[in-house]
C-alpha positions as CSV (number, residue, x, y, z in Angstrom):
1,X,2.5,0.2,1.5
2,X,4.1,-1.1,0.7
3,X,3.8,1.9,3.6
4,X,1.2,0.8,-1.0
5,X,-0.5,1.0,-3.3
6,X,-2.1,0.1,-3.0
7,X,-3.1,-2.8,-8.9
8,X,-3.4,-1.3,-7.0
9,X,-1.7,-2.2,-4.9
10,X,-2.7,-0.1,-7.7
11,X,2.1,-1.6,-4.5
12,X,2.1,-0.9,-1.0
13,X,4.1,-0.2,0.6
14,X,1.9,2.0,2.3
15,X,0.4,-1.4,-1.5
16,X,-1.6,-1.2,-6.7
17,X,-3.6,-3.1,-9.5
18,X,-2.3,-5.6,-12.5
19,X,-4.0,-5.7,-15.5
20,X,-6.7,-8.9,-15.0
21,X,-8.5,-6.4,-12.1
22,X,-9.0,-3.9,-14.8
23,X,-10.7,-5.8,-16.6
24,X,-13.3,-5.8,-13.5
25,X,-12.9,-2.1,-13.3
26,X,-15.4,0.0,-15.2
27,X,-14.0,1.9,-17.9
28,X,-12.2,5.3,-18.2
29,X,-14.5,6.9,-19.6
30,X,-17.2,6.4,-16.9
31,X,-14.9,8.8,-14.1
32,X,-14.2,11.6,-16.8
33,X,-11.6,13.6,-15.9
34,X,-7.5,15.4,-17.0
35,X,-5.0,12.9,-18.4
36,X,-3.0,14.9,-17.0
37,X,-4.3,15.3,-13.5
38,X,-4.3,11.1,-13.2
39,X,-0.5,11.7,-14.2
40,X,0.3,13.9,-11.6
41,X,-1.9,11.9,-9.1
42,X,0.3,9.0,-9.5
43,X,3.6,10.8,-9.2
44,X,2.0,12.4,-5.5
45,X,1.4,8.8,-4.9
46,X,4.7,7.4,-5.7
47,X,6.3,9.7,-3.6
48,X,4.6,10.3,-0.8
49,X,4.7,5.9,-0.6
50,X,8.6,5.9,-1.0
51,X,8.9,7.8,1.7
52,X,6.0,6.5,3.6
53,X,8.5,3.4,4.1
54,X,11.2,5.9,5.1
55,X,9.0,8.1,7.9
56,X,7.6,4.4,9.4
57,X,11.4,2.8,9.8
58,X,12.0,6.1,11.7
59,X,8.6,6.5,13.9
60,X,8.4,3.0,14.4
61,X,11.8,3.2,17.0
62,X,9.8,5.1,19.1
63,X,6.2,4.1,18.5
64,X,4.9,0.5,18.8
65,X,3.5,-0.8,15.6
66,X,0.0,-0.8,16.5
67,X,-0.1,2.1,18.1
68,X,1.9,4.2,15.3
69,X,-1.2,2.5,12.7
70,X,-3.7,4.1,15.0
71,X,-2.4,7.3,15.0
72,X,-1.3,7.2,11.5
73,X,-5.0,6.9,10.8
74,X,-6.5,9.0,13.2
75,X,-4.8,11.6,11.7
76,X,-5.6,10.8,8.1
77,X,-9.3,10.4,8.8
78,X,-9.6,13.7,10.6
79,X,-7.8,15.4,7.5
80,X,-9.9,12.7,5.1
81,X,-12.9,14.5,6.6
82,X,-12.3,17.8,6.8
83,X,-12.1,17.4,3.1
84,X,-15.1,15.9,3.0
85,X,-17.1,18.3,4.7
86,X,-15.4,21.6,2.4
87,X,-16.1,18.9,-0.6
88,X,-19.4,18.7,0.9
89,X,-20.4,15.8,-1.5
90,X,-21.5,12.1,0.0
91,X,-23.1,9.0,-2.2
92,X,-25.3,6.4,-0.3
93,X,-23.0,3.2,-0.9
94,X,-25.4,0.6,-1.5
95,X,-25.3,-3.0,1.2
96,X,-22.6,-4.7,-1.0
97,X,-20.8,-0.9,-1.3
98,X,-20.5,-0.8,2.3
99,X,-19.3,-4.8,2.4
100,X,-16.4,-4.1,0.3
101,X,-15.3,-0.3,2.3
102,X,-15.3,-3.0,5.6
103,X,-13.6,-5.5,3.8
104,X,-10.3,-2.9,2.5
105,X,-10.6,-1.0,5.2
106,X,-9.7,-4.1,8.4
107,X,-7.4,-5.3,5.2
108,X,-5.6,-2.5,3.5
109,X,-5.9,0.0,6.4
110,X,-6.4,-1.7,9.5
111,X,-4.7,-5.0,9.2
112,X,-1.7,-4.0,6.3
113,X,-0.6,-1.1,8.5
114,X,-0.1,-3.1,11.7
115,X,2.3,-5.4,9.7
116,X,3.7,-3.6,7.6
117,X,5.0,-1.4,11.0
118,X,6.1,-4.5,12.7
119,X,8.2,-5.3,10.0
120,X,10.6,-2.8,9.0
121,X,11.1,-3.1,12.7
122,X,12.7,-6.4,11.3
123,X,13.6,-5.3,7.7
124,X,15.0,-2.5,6.4
125,X,13.1,-0.2,4.5
126,X,14.1,-0.6,0.8
127,X,13.8,-4.5,1.7
128,X,10.4,-4.1,3.1
129,X,9.4,-1.6,0.2
130,X,10.2,-4.2,-2.6
131,X,8.9,-7.0,-0.8
132,X,5.7,-5.6,-0.2
133,X,5.0,-4.9,-3.6
134,X,4.6,-8.5,-4.6
135,X,1.0,-7.3,-4.3
136,X,0.6,-6.5,-8.1
137,X,1.1,-9.9,-8.5
138,X,-1.0,-11.2,-6.1
139,X,-4.1,-8.9,-7.5
140,X,-3.9,-10.7,-10.2
141,X,-3.5,-14.1,-9.2
142,X,-6.5,-13.1,-7.0
143,X,-8.9,-12.2,-9.8
144,X,-7.8,-15.2,-12.0
145,X,-9.4,-17.4,-8.8
146,X,-12.2,-14.5,-8.0
147,X,-13.3,-12.7,-11.1
148,X,-12.5,-15.8,-12.8
149,X,-10.7,-13.7,-15.5
150,X,-8.1,-16.8,-16.5
151,X,-4.6,-18.2,-15.5
152,X,-2.8,-16.0,-19.5
153,X,1.0,-17.8,-19.8
154,X,3.1,-15.2,-19.0
155,X,1.1,-13.8,-15.9
156,X,2.3,-17.0,-14.1
157,X,5.1,-17.5,-16.0
158,X,5.6,-13.8,-14.5
159,X,4.2,-14.7,-11.1
160,X,7.0,-17.7,-10.8
161,X,10.1,-15.2,-11.7
162,X,8.2,-12.4,-9.1
163,X,8.3,-15.5,-6.4
164,X,12.4,-16.0,-6.7
165,X,12.8,-12.5,-6.3
166,X,11.0,-12.5,-2.6
167,X,12.6,-15.6,-2.0
168,X,16.4,-13.5,-3.0
169,X,15.1,-11.1,-0.7
170,X,13.9,-13.5,2.4
171,X,17.3,-15.3,1.8
172,X,19.7,-12.8,1.9
173,X,18.0,-10.3,4.8
174,X,16.8,-13.7,7.9
175,X,19.1,-13.8,10.0
176,X,20.4,-16.2,12.3
177,X,18.3,-15.3,15.4
178,X,14.6,-15.4,13.2
179,X,13.4,-12.0,13.5
180,X,14.6,-10.7,9.8
181,X,12.8,-13.7,8.7
182,X,9.9,-12.9,11.3
183,X,9.4,-9.6,9.4
184,X,9.7,-10.9,5.6
185,X,6.9,-13.2,7.1
186,X,5.1,-9.9,8.5
187,X,5.8,-8.6,4.7
188,X,4.1,-11.0,2.3
189,X,1.2,-10.6,4.6
190,X,1.0,-6.3,4.3
191,X,1.3,-7.4,0.7
192,X,-2.1,-9.6,0.6
193,X,-3.8,-7.4,2.9
194,X,-2.8,-4.6,0.1
195,X,-3.9,-7.1,-2.6
196,X,-7.3,-7.6,-0.2
197,X,-7.8,-3.9,0.0
198,X,-7.3,-3.2,-3.5
199,X,-9.5,-5.4,-5.6
200,X,-12.4,-4.5,-2.5
201,X,-11.8,-0.7,-3.6
202,X,-11.5,-1.0,-6.9
203,X,-15.9,-2.0,-7.2
204,X,-16.4,0.6,-5.3
205,X,-15.0,3.2,-7.3
206,X,-17.3,3.1,-10.5
207,X,-19.8,4.7,-8.4
208,X,-18.7,6.6,-5.3
209,X,-16.6,9.4,-5.3
210,X,-13.0,8.3,-4.8
211,X,-12.6,10.6,-1.9
212,X,-15.7,9.6,0.2
213,X,-13.9,5.7,-0.3
214,X,-10.9,7.1,0.7
215,X,-12.1,8.5,4.0
216,X,-14.4,5.4,4.6
217,X,-11.8,2.8,4.8
218,X,-9.3,5.3,6.7
219,X,-12.0,5.4,8.7
220,X,-12.7,1.9,9.3
221,X,-9.4,0.9,9.5
222,X,-9.3,2.5,12.5
223,X,-11.9,2.1,14.3
224,X,-10.6,-1.5,13.6
225,X,-7.2,-0.1,15.2
226,X,-8.4,1.5,18.2
227,X,-7.5,-1.3,20.7
228,X,-4.3,-0.1,20.5
229,X,-5.4,2.9,21.8
230,X,-3.4,2.4,25.2
231,X,-0.5,2.0,23.4
232,X,-0.8,5.2,21.5
233,X,-1.3,7.7,24.4
234,X,1.8,5.9,26.3
235,X,4.3,6.0,23.5
236,X,3.0,9.9,22.4
237,X,4.4,10.7,25.6
238,X,7.6,9.1,25.7
239,X,8.0,9.6,22.0
240,X,10.5,12.7,20.9
241,X,8.2,15.8,19.2
242,X,10.2,15.0,16.2
243,X,9.3,10.6,16.1
244,X,5.5,12.3,16.9
245,X,5.7,15.1,14.0
246,X,6.6,11.6,11.6
247,X,3.6,10.1,12.8
248,X,1.4,13.2,11.8
249,X,3.5,13.6,8.3
250,X,2.6,9.9,8.1
251,X,-1.5,10.8,8.7
252,X,-1.8,13.5,6.6
253,X,0.8,12.8,3.3
254,X,1.0,9.0,2.9
255,X,-2.5,8.4,4.1
256,X,-5.0,11.0,3.4
257,X,-2.9,12.8,0.3
258,X,-2.0,9.7,-1.4
259,X,-4.6,7.5,-1.2
260,X,-6.9,10.2,-2.0
261,X,-5.1,10.6,-5.2
262,X,-4.0,7.0,-6.0
263,X,-8.4,6.6,-5.9
264,X,-9.0,9.4,-8.1
265,X,-6.0,7.9,-10.8
266,X,-7.7,4.7,-10.2
267,X,-11.2,5.7,-11.0
268,X,-9.7,7.1,-14.3
269,X,-7.1,5.1,-15.3
270,X,-6.8,1.4,-16.5
271,X,-6.2,-0.6,-12.9
272,X,-3.1,-2.8,-14.8
273,X,-1.0,-0.1,-15.9
274,X,-1.5,2.7,-12.8
275,X,-0.4,-1.2,-10.8
276,X,3.1,-1.2,-12.7
277,X,3.8,3.0,-11.8
278,X,3.8,1.7,-8.0
279,X,7.0,0.0,-8.8
280,X,9.0,2.7,-8.8
281,X,8.6,2.9,-5.2
282,X,11.2,0.5,-4.2
283,X,14.2,2.4,-5.6
284,X,13.0,5.9,-4.8
285,X,12.6,4.3,-1.4
286,X,16.3,2.6,-1.4
287,X,17.5,5.9,-2.2
288,X,15.8,8.0,0.6
289,X,16.7,5.8,3.0
290,X,20.0,5.2,1.8
291,X,20.3,9.6,1.9
292,X,18.3,9.7,5.6
293,X,18.3,6.5,7.4
294,X,22.5,5.5,6.2
295,X,20.7,2.0,5.6
296,X,21.0,0.5,1.9
297,X,19.3,-3.8,1.4
298,X,21.8,-6.0,1.2
299,X,23.1,-6.6,-2.5
300,X,21.1,-10.3,-2.4
301,X,18.0,-8.2,-1.9
302,X,18.8,-6.0,-5.2
303,X,18.6,-8.8,-6.7
304,X,15.8,-10.2,-5.4
305,X,14.1,-6.8,-5.8
306,X,15.8,-6.7,-9.5
307,X,14.0,-10.0,-10.1
308,X,10.7,-9.0,-8.6
309,X,10.5,-6.2,-11.4
310,X,11.2,-8.7,-14.3
311,X,8.4,-10.8,-13.0
312,X,6.0,-8.2,-13.1
313,X,7.6,-6.6,-16.5
314,X,7.2,-10.7,-17.7
315,X,2.8,-10.7,-16.4
316,X,2.7,-7.3,-19.0
317,X,3.3,-9.6,-21.9
318,X,0.9,-10.4,-24.5
């Protein structure tokens, strides 16, 4: 996702990180860059990840979840590899950095994408975006446990409100046959793996270039999805040209481009503030899905999404 960020998160969808994760991150001055360049990168990421939820919903009609994940990641890896060759900059990762890269690649790129693709075959794009974007809350909670950053009062209050929003979304979209409920569970899996990936990515960006980190994580995710190669070959033969074009778009824009701009911004901005920006993804996704797919989440799901946003806002209080 959350077609993330990506605090990290820094929500989905297609995952973002909150302020606790930012405490462990390198300060802004460690990765100099124009402030407006980072803001532009954030805008690109948010728009691309919002479009990913809609794209997955469309392409998923022709490609199975695993095949779609492998195809998208393979295209992204090729594009990122070509760009990395042009840039020609490579920093040798340490053993610890390799471990974090593997964790990020498997969690955020492989498992997240498969879970997200499967979820969108059961839940509309807008609702999926809202559920996956509970990621920043999870990142804050994980940071409290794993990074020993504690649990401030407003963090706990906001987490409770956001969880209530997720429950409202689930209740409003769950169908009698249980299929939608499974979609909600898959959205939660995507949000959790998104949070894990962001927490693993942030420390690596302290020393390694953002493009290299994105390429390696994407390549690792591609390797993790290789068991779906047979399904990808079968689906590619039967799919329409528009579905395959959509798959290529998902690999080039929401993956190669957006994950690169996300990493660029994450290396230059406070992780908490960056994570909050990804909460622009759900409303944009809802608007795009209504315009392009003719679908919109139930009214109660919109209320649940609003509660999620309120919960995130409360976690920002001092």
